[in-house]
TORLO-615402 format. One record per atom (N, C-alpha, C): x, y, z; atom name; residue in one letter. Coordinates in pm, 1 decimal, m for minus. Layout:
// residues N
         px         py         pz   atom   res
          X          Y          Z     CA     A
...
END
This chain:
// residues 95
         px         py         pz   atom   res
     m474.5     m410.8      292.4      N     M
     m526.2     m478.0      409.1     CA     M
     m602.7     m374.6      491.1      C     M
     m724.0     m409.0      529.9      N     G
     m808.2     m317.3      604.0     CA     G
     m769.4     m307.5      750.4      C     G
     m817.2     m202.8      815.8      N     A
     m783.5     m177.5      955.3     CA     A
     m829.3     m289.8     1049.0      C     A
     m951.4     m343.3     1035.4      N     P
     m990.7     m450.9     1127.3     CA     P
     m897.9     m572.6     1118.8      C     P
     m857.0     m604.6      998.0      N     R
     m768.6     m720.1      981.8     CA     R
     m631.1     m693.6     1044.4      C     R
     m583.2     m570.6     1032.8      N     V
     m454.9     m534.3     1094.1     CA     V
     m465.3     m543.7     1245.7      C     V
     m574.7     m491.3     1303.2      N     F
     m590.0     m495.1     1448.1     CA     F
     m601.4     m637.7     1501.1      C     F
     m676.4     m721.3     1431.6      N     V
     m689.8     m861.2     1474.7     CA     V
     m554.1     m930.7     1468.9      C     V
     m479.8     m907.4     1361.0      N     G
     m347.0     m967.7     1349.0     CA     G
     m252.0     m918.7     1455.9      C     G
     m257.3     m788.9     1483.8      N     M
     m168.2     m731.8     1585.2     CA     M
     m202.0     m786.2     1724.0      C     M
     m330.1     m787.1     1759.1      N     F
     m368.6     m836.6     1891.0     CA     F
     m341.9     m985.8     1905.4      C     F
     m362.4    m1061.9     1799.6      N     S
     m332.5    m1205.3     1804.9     CA     S
     m183.6    m1228.6     1828.3      C     S
     m102.7    m1152.5     1758.3      N     T
       42.1    m1164.4     1775.7     CA     T
       82.9    m1128.4     1917.8      C     T
       24.8    m1022.0     1971.4      N     L
       59.5     m980.4     2107.4     CA     L
       13.1    m1081.3     2211.7      C     L
     m102.0    m1142.4     2189.9      N     I
     m149.7    m1244.1     2285.2     CA     I
      m57.3    m1365.1     2285.6      C     I
      m20.4    m1411.9     2167.1      N     V
       72.1    m1526.0     2157.8     CA     V
      205.8    m1488.8     2220.0      C     V
      253.5    m1366.6     2193.0      N     F
      380.2    m1321.7     2251.7     CA     F
      371.5    m1316.9     2403.9      C     F
      259.2    m1264.5     2456.2      N     A
      243.8    m1254.3     2601.5     CA     A
      240.1    m1391.7     2667.1      C     A
      171.2    m1486.1     2605.5      N     I
      165.3    m1622.3     2661.5     CA     I
      304.1    m1685.8     2661.9      C     I
      375.3    m1673.8     2550.1      N     A
      510.4    m1729.8     2542.2     CA     A
      603.7    m1661.3     2641.6      C     A
      591.8    m1530.1     2653.9      N     S
      677.2    m1456.3     2747.2     CA     S
      649.6    m1497.3     2891.5      C     S
      523.8    m1519.0     2924.5      N     Y
      491.1    m1560.9     3061.5     CA     Y
      548.3    m1699.5     3091.5      C     Y
      538.3    m1791.3     2994.9      N     F
      593.2    m1925.1     3018.5     CA     F
      745.1    m1922.9     3028.5      C     F
      808.3    m1831.9     2959.2      N     I
      955.5    m1823.0     2965.5     CA     I
      999.4    m1756.2     3095.3      C     I
      935.0    m1644.1     3133.5      N     N
      978.2    m1566.3     3250.0     CA     N
      907.5    m1604.4     3378.6      C     N
      780.1    m1636.6     3370.8      N     G
      703.6    m1669.6     3489.8     CA     G
      662.4    m1547.9     3571.0      C     G
      673.4    m1429.2     3514.2      N     S
      640.1    m1307.1     3586.9     CA     S
      541.1    m1224.1     3505.4      C     S
      432.9    m1183.3     3573.2      N     F
      332.7    m1101.6     3504.6     CA     F
      387.8     m962.8     3469.0      C     F
      464.5     m905.7     3559.6      N     I
      516.2     m769.9     3536.5     CA     I
      613.7     m769.9     3418.8      C     I
      705.6     m865.1     3415.5      N     T
      800.8     m872.8     3304.1     CA     T
      726.9     m899.1     3173.8      C     T
      628.4     m987.0     3178.0      N     T
      548.7    m1016.6     3059.1     CA     T
      475.7     m892.2     3010.8      C     T
      419.6     m814.8     3103.4      N     F
      348.3     m692.7     3066.7     CA     F
      440.0     m594.6     2994.1      C     F
      557.5     m567.2     3053.2      N     F
      648.6     m471.0     2990.9     CA     F
      706.5     m521.3     2858.6      C     F
      734.9     m649.2     2850.4      N     E
      784.0     m704.4     2723.6     CA     E
      675.7     m698.6     2615.4      C     E
      550.6     m721.1     2652.9      N     T
      440.2     m713.9     2556.8     CA     T
      417.7     m569.8     2510.9      C     T
      430.6     m474.3     2601.5      N     I
      422.0     m332.7     2562.9     CA     I
      534.8     m299.6     2464.5      C     I
      654.5     m347.3     2491.8      N     G
      767.4     m325.7     2400.4     CA     G
      742.5     m388.2     2263.9      C     G
      684.5     m507.3     2263.4      N     A
      652.9     m573.3     2136.3     CA     A
      546.2     m495.8     2060.1      C     A
      449.1     m440.4     2130.2      N     A
      344.4     m360.8     2065.0     CA     A
      403.8     m235.8     2001.3      C     A
      497.1     m172.4     2070.5      N     I
      563.3      m53.4     2015.0     CA     I
      644.3      m90.9     1891.9      C     I
      717.0     m201.9     1898.3      N     L
      794.0     m247.7     1782.2     CA     L
      703.7     m281.3     1663.7      C     L
      588.2     m342.8     1690.7      N     L
      493.5     m372.3     1582.9     CA     L
      443.9     m244.1     1516.2      C     L
      412.3     m143.2     1595.9      N     Q
      363.2      m17.5     1540.8     CA     Q
      471.0       54.6     1460.2      C     Q
      593.4       55.0     1510.1      N     V
      703.3      118.7     1437.1     CA     V
      727.3       45.7     1305.5      C     V
      725.6      m85.9     1308.6      N     G
      743.8     m163.7     1186.1     CA     G
      631.4     m141.7     1086.8      C     G
      509.0     m137.8     1135.1      N     Y
      394.3     m114.1     1046.9     CA     Y
      403.7       24.5      983.8      C     Y
      439.5      124.9     1063.2      N     F
      454.8      260.8     1011.6     CA     F
      565.1      266.1      906.8      C     F
      676.1      199.2      931.7      N     A
      787.0      199.4      836.1     CA     A
      747.2      133.6      704.1      C     A
      673.0       24.3      710.6      N     V
      629.2      m43.5      588.1     CA     V
      531.5       43.9      509.3      C     V
      437.0      107.7      577.1      N     V
      342.0      195.7      508.8     CA     V
      415.1      314.6      447.4      C     V
      509.7      372.5      520.8      N     L
      588.0      483.8      468.6     CA     L
      667.0      441.7      344.7      C     L
      725.7      323.0      347.2      N     F
      799.8      272.7      231.6     CA     F
      707.1      252.6      111.7      C     F
      588.1      197.4      133.5      N     M
      495.6      174.6       22.8     CA     M
      448.9      305.9      m38.8      C     M
      425.7      408.0       43.6      N     V
      387.1      539.0       m8.7     CA     V
      501.4      599.5      m88.3      C     V
      622.9      589.4      m36.9      N     W
      739.9      641.8     m107.4     CA     W
      759.0      570.1     m240.9      C     W
      744.8      438.5     m241.9      N     Q
      761.4      360.2     m364.5     CA     Q
      655.0      397.7     m467.5      C     Q
      531.3      415.5     m425.6      N     A
      424.6      454.3     m518.5     CA     A
      450.5      592.8     m575.5      C     A
      498.5      684.8     m491.9      N     A
      528.4      819.7     m539.8     CA     A
      644.5      817.1     m639.3      C     A
      745.8      736.9     m612.9      N     E
      859.1      725.4     m705.5     CA     E
      814.7      666.4     m838.9      C     E
      730.8      564.6     m835.0      N     T
      681.3      502.7     m958.0     CA     T
      599.6      602.4    m1037.8      C     T
      513.1      675.4     m971.3      N     R
      430.3      775.8    m1039.6     CA     R
      516.6      886.7    m1097.1      C     R
      614.8      931.0    m1021.3      N     H
      702.2     1038.9    m1066.7     CA     H
      783.6      995.6    m1188.8      C     H
      838.0      874.0    m1186.1      N     S
      916.5      826.6    m1300.6     CA     S
      827.5      805.2    m1423.5      C     S
      702.6      761.9    m1403.6      N     F
      610.6      745.5    m1515.9     CA     F
      578.2      880.1    m1578.9      C     F
      551.3      978.9    m1494.7      N     L
      516.5     1110.8    m1546.5     CA     L
      634.2     1177.5    m1617.5      C     L
      755.9     1149.9    m1573.3      N     E
      872.8     1207.7    m1639.5     CA     E
      902.9     1139.5    m1772.2      C     E
      873.4     1009.7    m1782.8      N     S
      910.5      935.1    m1903.0     CA     S
      806.1      943.5    m2013.6      C     S
      682.3      970.7    m1982.5      N     E
      575.2      972.1    m2081.3     CA     E
      516.5     1111.8    m2095.7      C     E
      493.0     1151.8    m2219.3      N     Q
      425.9     1278.0    m2245.7     CA     Q
      276.0     1251.9    m2251.5      C     Q
      196.6     1322.5    m2174.1      N     P
       51.7     1299.5    m2178.7     CA     P
       m7.9     1346.5    m2311.6      C     P
     m112.2     1280.3    m2354.2      N     T
     m181.1     1314.2    m2477.9     CA     T
     m317.9     1370.6    m2444.8      C     T
     m399.3     1389.8    m2546.1      N     R
     m533.2     1442.6    m2523.6     CA     R
     m615.2     1352.0    m2433.3      C     R
     m592.5     1223.7    m2440.5      N     T
     m669.7     1129.8    m2359.0     CA     T
     m605.1     1106.0    m2224.3      C     T
     m482.8     1156.4    m2203.3      N     G
     m412.8     1132.0    m2078.6     CA     G
     m329.7     1005.4    m2083.4      C     G
     m331.7      935.1    m2196.7      N     L
     m254.4      812.5    m2211.8     CA     L
     m139.4      836.4    m2308.2      C     L
      m27.0      767.6    m2289.8      N     P
       84.1      787.7    m2381.7     CA     P
       51.6      734.6    m2521.0      C     P
      101.0      804.1    m2623.1      N     S
       76.7      762.5    m2760.4     CA     S
      194.7      804.0    m2845.8      C     S
      227.7      722.2    m2946.3      N     D
      338.6      754.5    m3035.7     CA     D
      294.5      845.0    m3149.9      C     D
      170.6      831.0    m3194.4      N     D
      124.3      903.5    m3312.1     CA     D
       m7.2      973.6    m3280.2      C     D
       m2.7     1105.0    m3273.7      N     M
     m123.2     1181.5    m3241.8     CA     M
     m207.6     1210.3    m3365.7      C     M
     m155.3     1182.2    m3485.8      N     S
     m227.0     1218.7    m3607.0     CA     S
     m336.5     1119.3    m3644.5      C     S
     m327.3      997.2    m3601.3      N     R
     m429.9      899.7    m3636.6     CA     R
     m536.6      893.7    m3528.0      C     R
     m660.5      869.8    m3567.3      N     P
     m768.5      866.9    m3467.3     CA     P
     m759.2      741.5    m3380.0      C     P
     m820.5      748.8    m3266.0      N     A
     m823.6      634.8    m3176.1     CA     A
     m907.6      523.5    m3237.8      C     A
     m873.6      400.0    m3205.5      N     V
     m945.6      285.1    m3259.5     CA     V
    m1089.3      288.4    m3210.6      C     V
    m1182.9      268.7    m3300.9      N     G
    m1323.9      267.1    m3265.3     CA     G
    m1389.2      403.5    m3273.1      C     G
    m1313.0      506.3    m3305.6      N     F
    m1367.2      640.9    m3313.7     CA     F
    m1347.4      701.2    m3452.8      C     F
    m1357.2      616.7    m3556.8      N     E
    m1345.7      667.9    m3691.0     CA     E
    m1468.1      755.2    m3721.5      C     E
    m1447.6      853.5    m3806.0      N     Q
    m1558.3      945.4    m3839.2     CA     Q
    m1659.2      872.7    m3927.0      C     Q
    m1786.5      880.3    m3889.3      N     S
    m1891.6      816.0    m3968.5     CA     S
    m1939.5      912.3    m4076.2      C     S
    m1996.0      857.7    m4185.7      N     P
    m2045.0      946.5    m4292.6     CA     P
    m2163.6     1028.8    m4243.6      C     P
    m2187.9     1144.5    m4304.8      N     P
    m2299.7     1229.2    m4262.6     CA     P
    m2433.4     1156.2    m4283.3      C     P
    m2529.6     1189.8    m4201.6      N     I
    m2662.9     1129.0    m4209.4     CA     I
    m2731.5     1175.3    m4338.6      C     I
    m2792.4     1083.0    m4409.7      N     G
    m2865.6     1113.2    m4529.7     CA     G
    m2781.9     1105.5    m4657.6      C     G
    m2659.4     1064.2    m4649.7      N     S
    m2581.4     1054.6    m4771.9     CA     S
    m2563.5      912.0    m4817.4      C     S
END
């Protein structure tokens, strides 16, 4: 998800929260502080989710690298003695 979409979603959520908070409390000051608190909670939650996704990707990459031995092409292979498909040796020119 791109940054503009995140910002639009965050601001939309905060606007809806502020309107609901004002109708519940009837006070601009209370609504302001509650909306600031909600913005902080949104940022902490967003940071935690991004941190988790980075950690999960690193764990997946680490487990893949530990389980597979890289080959000449960088891809895992069971048999290094046979040529890759589509790369058979062609006969010499002129024969």
